C-alpha positions as CSV (number, residue, x, y, z in Angstrom):
1,M,-54.9,185.1,-84.6
2,S,-58.4,184.8,-83.2
3,S,-59.0,184.5,-79.2
4,T,-62.0,183.4,-77.4
5,A,-63.0,183.6,-73.8
6,I,-65.4,181.2,-72.4
7,T,-66.4,183.0,-69.1
8,D,-68.8,182.3,-66.1
9,I,-67.8,178.7,-66.0
10,A,-69.0,177.1,-62.5
11,T,-66.5,174.5,-62.5
12,L,-63.5,174.3,-64.8
13,V,-61.7,170.9,-64.9
14,T,-58.1,171.4,-65.8
15,N,-56.4,168.4,-65.2
16,D,-53.5,170.6,-64.3
17,P,-51.8,169.1,-61.3
18,S,-50.1,172.6,-60.2
19,L,-53.6,173.8,-59.3
20,G,-53.8,170.9,-56.6
21,Q,-57.0,171.6,-54.3
22,G,-57.2,167.9,-53.1
23,S,-58.3,166.7,-56.5
24,P,-56.5,165.1,-59.3
25,L,-58.6,167.5,-61.8
26,G,-57.2,170.8,-60.8
27,L,-60.4,172.5,-60.3
28,I,-61.1,176.2,-60.6
29,Q,-64.6,177.5,-59.5
30,D,-66.0,180.6,-61.1
31,A,-63.7,180.2,-63.9
32,A,-62.8,181.1,-67.6
33,V,-60.5,179.7,-70.1
34,V,-59.0,181.3,-73.1
35,I,-58.5,179.9,-76.4
36,E,-56.1,181.4,-79.2
37,D,-56.7,179.4,-82.5
38,D,-56.3,175.7,-81.7
39,R,-54.7,176.1,-78.0
40,V,-55.7,177.0,-74.6
41,V,-53.6,179.9,-73.5
42,W,-55.0,181.1,-70.2
43,T,-57.3,179.7,-67.4
44,G,-58.1,181.2,-64.2
45,E,-60.9,183.1,-62.2
46,S,-63.6,184.5,-64.5
47,S,-63.2,188.1,-63.2
48,K,-59.4,188.1,-64.3
49,A,-59.9,186.9,-67.9
50,P,-58.0,189.1,-70.2
51,A,-59.6,190.6,-73.1
52,T,-60.3,188.7,-76.3
53,D,-61.9,189.1,-79.9
54,N,-64.8,186.8,-78.9
55,R,-66.6,185.9,-75.6
56,V,-68.7,183.0,-74.8
57,D,-70.8,182.9,-71.6
58,A,-71.2,179.5,-70.1
59,G,-74.0,180.3,-68.2
60,G,-72.6,178.7,-64.8
61,R,-72.1,175.4,-66.4
62,T,-69.1,173.0,-66.2
63,V,-66.2,172.9,-68.8
64,L,-63.9,170.1,-68.8
65,P,-61.4,168.6,-71.6
66,G,-62.8,166.6,-74.1
67,F,-63.1,162.9,-73.5
68,V,-60.2,160.6,-75.0
69,D,-61.6,157.4,-75.9
70,S,-58.1,155.6,-76.2
71,H,-59.7,152.0,-77.4
72,S,-62.2,151.7,-79.9
73,H,-63.0,149.3,-83.1
74,L,-65.1,151.4,-85.6
75,V,-64.2,150.0,-88.9
76,F,-66.6,147.3,-89.4
77,A,-69.6,146.4,-91.0
78,G,-72.7,144.5,-90.0
79,D,-74.8,143.9,-86.9
80,R,-74.7,141.6,-84.0
81,T,-78.3,142.4,-82.4
82,A,-79.0,138.7,-82.2
83,E,-75.9,137.7,-80.6
84,F,-76.5,140.4,-77.8
85,N,-80.2,139.2,-77.4
86,A,-79.0,135.7,-77.2
87,R,-76.2,136.6,-74.6
88,M,-78.8,138.5,-72.5
89,S,-80.9,135.4,-72.5
90,G,-78.5,133.3,-70.9
91,R,-75.6,132.6,-73.4
92,P,-72.1,133.3,-72.3
93,Y,-69.9,135.6,-74.3
94,H,-67.1,134.0,-76.3
95,A,-64.5,135.8,-78.6
96,G,-65.7,133.6,-81.6
97,G,-68.5,136.3,-82.4
98,I,-65.8,138.3,-83.9
99,R,-66.1,136.2,-87.0
100,T,-69.5,137.3,-87.6
101,T,-68.1,140.9,-88.2
102,V,-65.3,139.9,-90.1
103,A,-67.4,138.3,-92.8
104,A,-69.8,141.3,-93.0
105,T,-66.8,143.6,-93.1
106,R,-65.0,141.8,-95.9
107,A,-68.1,142.0,-97.9
108,A,-68.7,145.9,-97.5
109,S,-67.3,148.5,-99.6
110,D,-64.8,151.2,-98.7
111,G,-67.5,153.6,-98.9
112,E,-69.7,151.6,-96.6
113,L,-67.1,151.3,-94.1
114,E,-66.1,154.9,-93.9
115,A,-69.8,156.0,-93.7
116,N,-70.1,153.8,-90.7
117,L,-66.8,155.1,-89.3
118,T,-67.9,158.8,-89.8
119,R,-71.4,158.0,-88.3
120,Y,-70.0,156.7,-84.9
121,L,-67.3,159.4,-84.9
122,S,-70.0,162.1,-85.0
123,E,-72.0,160.3,-82.5
124,A,-69.2,160.3,-80.2
125,L,-68.1,163.9,-80.9
126,R,-71.7,165.1,-79.8
127,Q,-71.3,163.3,-76.5
128,G,-68.0,165.1,-75.8
129,T,-65.4,162.7,-77.3
130,T,-62.7,165.0,-79.1
131,T,-60.0,162.3,-79.4
132,F,-60.3,158.7,-80.3
133,E,-58.2,155.8,-81.2
134,T,-59.4,152.9,-83.3
135,K,-58.3,149.7,-84.6
136,S,-58.4,147.2,-87.6
137,G,-59.1,143.7,-86.6
138,Y,-62.1,142.8,-88.8
139,G,-60.9,142.2,-92.0
140,L,-57.9,139.5,-91.2
141,T,-56.6,139.6,-94.8
142,V,-53.7,141.6,-96.1
143,A,-56.1,143.8,-98.2
144,D,-58.9,144.2,-95.7
145,E,-56.5,145.0,-92.8
146,A,-54.9,147.6,-95.1
147,R,-57.8,149.2,-96.1
148,A,-59.5,149.5,-92.7
149,L,-56.3,151.3,-91.5
150,R,-56.2,153.6,-94.6
151,I,-59.8,154.6,-94.0
152,A,-59.2,155.2,-90.1
153,A,-56.2,157.3,-90.9
154,A,-58.3,159.7,-92.9
155,H,-60.2,160.7,-89.5
156,T,-57.5,160.3,-86.7
157,D,-53.8,160.0,-85.9
158,E,-54.5,157.4,-83.3
159,V,-54.8,154.2,-85.7
160,T,-54.1,150.7,-84.4
161,Y,-53.2,147.7,-86.3
162,L,-55.0,144.5,-84.8
163,G,-54.2,142.1,-87.5
164,A,-54.2,139.8,-84.5
165,H,-57.7,140.2,-83.1
166,I,-58.4,136.5,-83.7
167,V,-56.9,133.9,-85.9
168,S,-58.2,134.3,-89.4
169,P,-61.1,131.7,-90.4
170,D,-58.9,131.1,-93.2
171,Y,-56.2,130.0,-91.0
172,A,-58.4,128.0,-88.7
173,D,-56.2,124.7,-89.0
174,D,-52.8,126.8,-89.3
175,P,-52.6,129.4,-86.5
176,A,-48.7,129.7,-86.8
177,G,-49.3,130.3,-90.5
178,Y,-51.5,133.2,-89.5
179,V,-49.0,134.5,-87.2
180,A,-46.4,134.3,-89.9
181,L,-48.7,136.6,-92.1
182,V,-49.6,139.0,-89.4
183,T,-45.9,139.6,-88.6
184,G,-44.8,139.6,-92.5
185,E,-46.9,140.7,-95.5
186,M,-49.9,142.0,-93.5
187,L,-47.6,144.0,-91.0
188,D,-45.7,145.5,-94.1
189,A,-49.0,146.6,-96.0
190,C,-50.4,148.0,-92.6
191,A,-47.7,149.7,-90.9
192,P,-47.6,153.0,-93.2
193,Y,-51.1,153.8,-91.7
194,A,-50.7,152.9,-88.1
195,R,-49.2,154.3,-85.1
196,W,-49.8,151.3,-82.8
197,I,-49.9,147.6,-83.1
198,D,-52.2,145.4,-80.7
199,V,-53.0,141.8,-80.0
200,F,-55.7,140.0,-78.3
201,C,-53.5,137.8,-75.9
202,E,-56.3,135.4,-74.6
203,K,-57.4,131.9,-74.6
204,G,-59.2,131.3,-77.9
205,A,-57.0,134.0,-79.5
206,F,-53.2,134.4,-79.2
207,D,-51.0,133.0,-76.3
208,G,-48.1,134.8,-74.8
209,D,-45.4,133.6,-77.4
210,Q,-47.4,134.5,-80.2
211,A,-48.3,137.7,-79.0
212,R,-44.8,138.4,-77.9
213,A,-43.4,137.5,-81.8
214,I,-46.4,139.7,-82.9
215,L,-45.7,142.8,-80.9
216,T,-42.0,142.7,-81.3
217,A,-42.4,142.6,-85.0
218,G,-44.6,145.5,-84.9
219,K,-41.8,147.4,-83.0
220,A,-39.3,146.5,-85.3
221,K,-41.5,148.4,-87.8
222,G,-41.9,151.6,-85.7
223,L,-45.4,150.8,-84.4
224,H,-45.6,150.8,-80.4
225,P,-47.5,148.2,-78.8
226,R,-50.8,148.0,-77.0
227,V,-52.4,144.8,-75.6
228,H,-56.0,143.3,-75.1
229,A,-54.8,141.7,-71.7
230,N,-56.6,139.5,-69.1
231,Q,-60.1,140.2,-70.3
232,L,-61.8,136.7,-70.2
233,S,-59.3,135.1,-67.9
234,H,-56.0,135.2,-65.9
235,G,-53.1,135.2,-68.5
236,P,-49.8,136.5,-69.6
237,G,-51.0,139.7,-71.4
238,V,-50.4,142.2,-68.7
239,Q,-46.9,141.1,-67.8
240,L,-46.1,141.2,-71.5
241,A,-47.3,144.5,-72.0
242,V,-45.4,145.9,-69.1
243,E,-42.1,143.9,-70.4
244,L,-42.5,145.4,-73.9
245,D,-43.5,148.8,-72.7
246,A,-46.8,149.0,-74.1
247,A,-48.7,152.2,-73.9
248,S,-51.6,150.4,-72.4
249,A,-53.0,147.0,-71.2
250,D,-56.8,147.0,-72.1
251,H,-59.3,145.3,-70.1
252,C,-57.4,144.3,-67.0
253,T,-60.5,142.3,-65.7
254,H,-58.5,139.3,-64.1
255,L,-55.3,140.4,-62.4
256,T,-53.0,138.8,-60.0
257,A,-51.1,140.6,-57.4
258,A,-48.0,140.3,-59.6
259,D,-49.7,141.6,-62.7
260,I,-50.9,144.7,-60.4
261,D,-47.2,145.1,-59.1
262,A,-46.1,145.0,-62.5
263,L,-48.2,147.9,-63.9
264,A,-47.1,149.9,-60.8
265,S,-43.5,149.5,-61.6
266,G,-43.7,150.9,-65.3
267,R,-45.3,153.5,-67.4
268,T,-48.1,151.1,-69.1
269,V,-51.6,152.6,-68.3
270,A,-54.5,150.1,-67.3
271,T,-57.2,151.0,-69.8
272,L,-60.6,149.8,-68.2
273,L,-63.5,149.2,-70.6
274,P,-66.7,149.0,-68.4
275,G,-69.0,148.8,-71.4
276,A,-67.7,145.6,-72.3
277,E,-68.6,144.0,-68.7
278,F,-71.7,145.9,-69.0
279,S,-72.7,144.3,-72.3
280,T,-71.4,140.8,-71.4
281,R,-72.5,140.3,-67.7
282,A,-68.9,139.7,-67.0
283,Q,-67.0,140.4,-63.8
284,W,-66.2,144.0,-63.2
285,P,-62.5,145.2,-63.3
286,D,-61.4,146.4,-59.7
287,A,-60.4,149.8,-60.4
288,R,-60.0,150.7,-56.5
289,R,-57.4,147.9,-56.5
290,L,-55.3,149.3,-59.1
291,L,-55.6,152.9,-58.1
292,D,-54.6,152.2,-54.4
293,A,-51.4,150.4,-55.9
294,G,-50.5,153.6,-57.8
295,V,-51.2,152.2,-61.3
296,T,-52.4,155.0,-64.1
297,V,-55.8,154.3,-65.0
298,A,-57.8,154.9,-68.3
299,L,-61.3,154.6,-69.1
300,S,-62.9,154.2,-72.8
301,T,-65.6,152.9,-74.5
302,D,-64.3,149.7,-76.3
303,C,-66.9,150.6,-78.9
304,N,-67.3,147.7,-81.1
305,P,-70.6,146.0,-82.6
306,G,-70.0,142.4,-80.4
307,S,-69.3,143.2,-76.7
308,S,-69.7,146.9,-76.2
309,F,-71.7,148.9,-78.6
310,T,-71.5,152.3,-77.0
311,S,-69.9,155.5,-78.1
312,S,-70.6,157.1,-74.7
313,V,-67.7,158.0,-72.3
314,A,-70.2,159.3,-69.8
315,F,-72.0,156.2,-69.5
316,C,-68.7,154.5,-68.8
317,I,-67.8,157.0,-66.2
318,A,-71.1,156.3,-64.6
319,L,-70.5,152.4,-64.6
320,A,-66.7,153.0,-63.3
321,V,-68.3,155.2,-60.4
322,R,-71.2,152.7,-59.4
323,D,-69.8,149.3,-59.8
324,M,-65.7,149.7,-60.3
325,G,-64.9,151.6,-57.2
326,M,-63.8,154.8,-58.6
327,T,-64.8,158.3,-57.3
328,P,-66.2,160.8,-59.8
329,D,-63.1,162.7,-59.8
330,E,-61.0,159.6,-60.6
331,A,-63.3,158.5,-63.4
332,V,-63.6,161.9,-65.0
333,W,-59.5,162.0,-64.8
334,S,-59.3,158.6,-66.3
335,A,-61.4,159.4,-69.2
336,T,-59.6,162.5,-70.0
337,A,-56.2,162.7,-68.7
338,G,-56.0,159.0,-68.2
339,G,-56.8,158.3,-72.0
340,A,-54.2,160.7,-72.9
341,A,-51.6,159.0,-71.0
342,A,-52.8,155.7,-72.7
343,L,-51.9,157.3,-75.9
344,R,-48.8,158.7,-74.7
345,R,-50.0,162.3,-75.1
346,T,-49.4,165.4,-73.3
347,D,-51.2,167.9,-75.7
348,I,-54.9,166.6,-75.0
349,G,-57.0,165.6,-71.8
350,R,-56.0,168.6,-70.0
351,L,-56.8,172.3,-70.1
352,A,-53.7,174.1,-69.4
353,P,-51.6,176.5,-71.6
354,G,-50.2,174.8,-74.5
355,A,-52.7,172.0,-74.8
356,Y,-55.0,171.6,-77.5
357,A,-58.4,173.6,-77.2
358,D,-60.5,170.4,-77.0
359,L,-63.4,171.2,-74.4
360,T,-66.8,169.9,-73.4
361,L,-69.6,172.0,-71.9
362,L,-72.0,170.2,-69.5
363,D,-75.3,171.5,-68.6
364,A,-74.5,171.1,-64.9
365,P,-72.7,172.8,-62.2
366,S,-70.1,170.1,-61.6
367,H,-68.5,167.3,-63.5
368,V,-69.9,164.8,-60.6
369,H,-73.1,165.2,-62.6
370,L,-71.7,162.6,-65.3
371,A,-72.0,159.9,-62.7
372,Y,-74.7,161.5,-60.6
373,R,-77.0,161.8,-63.6
374,P,-76.4,158.6,-65.6
375,G,-77.9,158.5,-69.3
376,V,-78.8,162.1,-69.1
377,P,-77.4,164.0,-72.3
378,L,-75.7,166.7,-70.5
379,V,-73.3,167.7,-73.1
380,T,-74.5,171.1,-74.7
381,G,-71.1,172.4,-76.1
382,V,-68.0,170.9,-77.9
383,W,-64.9,172.7,-79.2
384,R,-62.2,170.5,-80.9
385,R,-58.9,172.4,-81.7
386,G,-60.4,175.6,-80.8
387,T,-63.7,175.4,-83.1
388,R,-67.0,175.0,-81.8
389,I,-68.7,172.0,-83.4
390,L,-71.7,171.6,-81.2
C-alpha cells in the first residue's frame, strides 16, 4: 500500500460529527490527513501526523471533501443559448424547452454524446466535484434512453433513469400511452444501467398519479426513487417522495407546511438547486425554513442545457448563502455530506477513516471563502479515490 500525508492544512473540513466544535463540519485547525491507496486512514493535528511514504504540504490552505453533485443532466446534445437570451429578456421559463434538447440529443451519435459528457465531467472535476449523479431524459424513446444510461454508466455509478422527464413529443396526444412505455418496455431496457428512477412531477409534465405509477414500477425493477418535486408550483411531488421513501426530493421551491413536516419526518433529502433559480429568475427555495425544521438539505448544480447550465458547486454554495438563508458552514456541508445523503452514501462527502480519499484543496485559509469570494477559482488541488488529478 502507498500512503500519503497532506500536512500544514489551515482548516480541514471532515464532516465528522464526533469532532463537534459547534460546527457540522467537524473542523480541525492546523491539520493533516493521511491517505492509503483510495481511502482516508487518519485525520488530526499536523504535528501528530504518522510517517508515510509521501508528503504533500498544503501551505496553510483549506482541505475539504470533494463536492458531491447529486443532481445533473449531462447526457445531451445541442445548445439553448437563444432560449436563455430570450428568457433574460423577459420571457418566462416553461418546461417545454426540454423538447429542443430532445431533438438534438436524438440526432447526435453515441460518440458525440459521450464527448459532451466527458467534457462537462472534466470541467466539474477541475472545480472540486469528485462524485456526480446524472440522468437520462433527453431521448424519450426506448433506444435513446437506454443509450444515454449506458454512456453515463461508463463514467459514474450514480445513474438515474428519467424517461419521465416530460411526455415525449411522439405521445403528445397520448400521455397514458407514454406512461405505459416508461413503465414497460423503456424501463426494461434502461433498468440494467441505472441505480435510480426519477420523474418530473409538475404541471406540464407528470401528475401525482402518473408519477406514483412510474416510481412504483421502477421500485419493482430494483431502482430507487428520486423526484423532481415542487419546482414550478405547489404540487404532490414532495409528499409522494416521502411516501415512497425516495432518496431525495429535488428543487423544493414551493412548499407548504405539510410538505416540510413530511420531509422532517422521513429520511428523504431536500436537494436544492439554486442554479435553476438563478438562471430562470424564479423564486429562491427557503433553505432556512427547511433547516430550522430539521430537514436534511443537499445542494447540487442541476447542470443542464436549459435551466441551469453551470457545473460549479462553489457557485451554488455562494448563491445558497447569499439568497437562500444558509450559513457558509451549512452550505458547504450540504454540498458534500448532504449530497452524499441524497445518494444514500456514507463513503463519500466526509474525510474520516474508511471514507474514500476524495479531497479538494482550496487556495484559501477557510472554507468560508467559497461564499466570501464568489466566482473566484479557488480550487488548486483535487484527489479522487486517493489519486491527485489536479
